[in-house]
N, C-alpha and C positions, 0 to 999 in steps of 0.2 A: 442332387442338383436343385431340387425345390428348396431345401434348407439353405443352400448358398444364396439363391435368389431372394428368399425371404429375409435372410440376414443382411444382404446388400440393401434391400428396400428399407429395412428398419434403420440401418446406419445412415442412409441418405435422408430418411425422415428426421432422425435426431439432429443431424447436421443442419438441415433446413430449419428446424425449430430453433436451434441455437443461433443461427444467423438472423432469423426473424426477431428473436428476443433482443439481440444486440441492436438491430436496426430500429426496433420500436422503443429504445431507450428514450425517455422524455428529453425534449430539447432543453428543458431547464437544467437537467443534470449535465448535459453536454456543455452548456454555457457555464455552469458553476465550476466545473473541473478543468475547463480548457486551459486556463493559465497555468495550472499545476500539473497538467498532463506531461508524462515523460518519465524517465528513470532518474532516481535520486540516490545519492550515497550518503549515509549517516556520517556526520562529522563529529557531533557531540551530543551528549545527554545534557540538556540545559544550555544556557549561554551566560556570558559575562563571567564574573568571578567564580561562580559555582559550577561552571561548565566542566564536564569530564569527557575527554576525547575517547573515541572508540579505540580499543587496544590495537596495537600494530598487528597486522596479519589477520584481523577479523573483518569480514565484509558484511555490512548490513545495508540492504538496499530497499527502496520503496518505489514501486512503479504504479502510476495512476493513469488509467485511460480516460478519455473524455466521458465515457458512459458510467464512470464510477468504479470500474473493476480495479481491484488492488492486488498486487502481487509483489514478491520480492524474496530476498534471502535475509534471514534474521540472525545471522552469525554462524549458524550451523545448518539449519533446515530451511526449506522453501516454505512460503506461506502464501495465502491468497484469500480473497473474499470480496466484499463490496463496501464502498463508501455509501453512507446513507444520507438522505436529505436532512438538514437540520433547520432550526428556526430562522437563522440569519444567513441568507444565501451569500452575503458578501465574504464572510470568513468562517462560517460554521462548517464543520466537518466532523463526522463520527463514523464509526465502522460497525458493521454487523458482525456476526460470528466469523472468525477467521479459521481456516483450516491450516494445518501444518504437517509436514512430514515429521517423522519421529526418530531420527537418527541421534545417536549419542556422539558427542564430540569432546575433545579435550578442552580444558580451560585455557584461555579465558573465553572461548567461544560460547560455551553453555551458559555461563553467568551473564554474558552480554546479551544473549538471546532472551533469557528470562527477563532481564531488565527491559529490553526493547518491547516485549509483548505486554508487560505491565504498563509501560508508558503509553503504548498505542491504545490500550483499552481505556485509558483516561483522557484521550484526546477529545476535545470539544470544539476546537477552532484551529485555523491555520492561516498563514499569511506569507506573502513573499516579502523578504527583507529588502532593504536598499541595495544589498550586495547581490540580489537575485536568488539568495538561498531560501529554502522553504522551512518555515518554522511551524511546528505543531505544538499547540498549547492546551492546557486544561481549561476548565470552565472559568477559572479565575484569571486566565490570561498568562499564567506562568508557563514559560517555554519549557517543554519537555524534551523535544527532539529537534535538532538542527541538521538540515540536509543541504548538500550542494548538488546542482544538476550534473549528471554524468554526461560526459561528451558522447556524441553519437559514434557508434562503431564504424 
């Protein structure tokens, strides 16, 4: 019984710590990511003439919370992590180390996933396009990933 109570106290303590950490997220981060917050579906790698659509049947998503928490599906596996502050708060975004599940999937899901993670690691800025889509670009401004907002369930 003592072990059960100790375990319950520890679980409540961890949950409280996690909730406090989220509540203490800097207001600057919340302001920075508020317009981009929500769930997005990857439409293409790049844009314009060089754009390549996500293969049929492969889902790549990107979800961003106002506190900078990132999660999604990368074609085969789930991933998550944190967006980090960058120099230009207007459009700068970069990501800390991301975690991912490690399932193997058939092609083209695995190749799409690998390409997505390489592109995400190179992201240095983002912006909302005139069409409302989210564009993530490298430091030179070259669009790497184009997303459309997923409709609310």
